[in-house]
N, C-alpha and C positions, 0 to 999 in steps of 0.2 A: 611620637618620638620613639626611636628604638634604642636598645642598650647593647653595647659591645663590651666584652671584657677580655683582657689579655695581661700577661705578666710584664712587669716593669722592672728594669735594673734598680738595685738598691741605691746606687749613687744618685740616680735621678730622683728617687723617692726622697732621699735626704734633702736634696735641693728644693723639691716641692714643699716639703715640710717646713724648711727654713723660710721660704717665701710666703707660705701660708701664715706662718706666725708673724712675719713682718708686716703683711698687709691685712691681716685679720680676715682673709677670704678663705672659704673652705677649700680644702685640697682638691676635691673633685671639680669645683667651679673653675679654679685656675686651670687645671689640665684640660677641661672640656672647652673652655673659651679659646685657649691657645691652639689646641688640636683642631677645633672647628675652623678657625681662621686659616690655618695652613692647609687644611683639607680643601676649603673652598678655592683657594688660589691654585692648588694642584689640579682640582677638577676643572677649572677654567682653562688651564694649560692643556690638559688632555683633550678637552672638547674643541679647542682651537686647532690642535694638531689633527684631530679627526676631521674637522671641517675642511682644513687646508688640503688634506689627503683625498677628500671627496667621499669619505665613508659615511658622513652625515651631512644633511643639509642645514640651512639656517634655521628652519623651524624646529628641528630636533635639537640643534645647538641651544636654542632658547628654552625649549621644554626641559631638557636634561640639566641645563644650568639653573633652572628655577628662575628664569628672567622673563621680562616682557620682551616683545619684539624690539621695542625702542632701546631697552637696556642692552640687548644682544648687539644691536648696531653700534651702540656706543662702545661696547667691549671690543668689537672689530676695529673701530676707528682708533681707540686707544692703542691697539696693537698694530696700527698701520696696515690694515687688511681692507682692501676695497670690498664694499658690499656687493652682493650678487645683483647683476642686471644683465639683461639680454641685449643683443645687438639691435633689435627693433626699437627698444626704448631709447637707446643711445642715438640711433638714426632719427627718430621722431624728435628728440630733444634738440638735436642740431638743426632740424628743419624749422622748428618753432623759433629758435633763436634767430635764424636767418630772416624769417618773416618779420619778427619784431624789429630787427635792425633796419630792414628795408622800410618799414612803416615810419620809423624814426627819421630816416633820411628824407622821406617824402614831406614831412612836416617842416 
């Protein structure tokens, strides 16, 4: 894990201190947890935009997102984005379906 440091506005620190006292959680833990959650969502948005623009492929989307290929496909599905497939696969799938339907009709 890496460490980052930056200055934080006093009014935000005051809130974090108040919340820390209220929940008995350390100030750093609260901030780290919230920041990481928002960062992960932001990262996914950036990666999806890069994928849609064609600047990265699905493998790189999964790798940079820290996801398995399956998790990556689920993310695309959640965002109503069709997974990548080529025309050959689409044509082959249609042919197989036609063959299966024809076999059913024979029976």
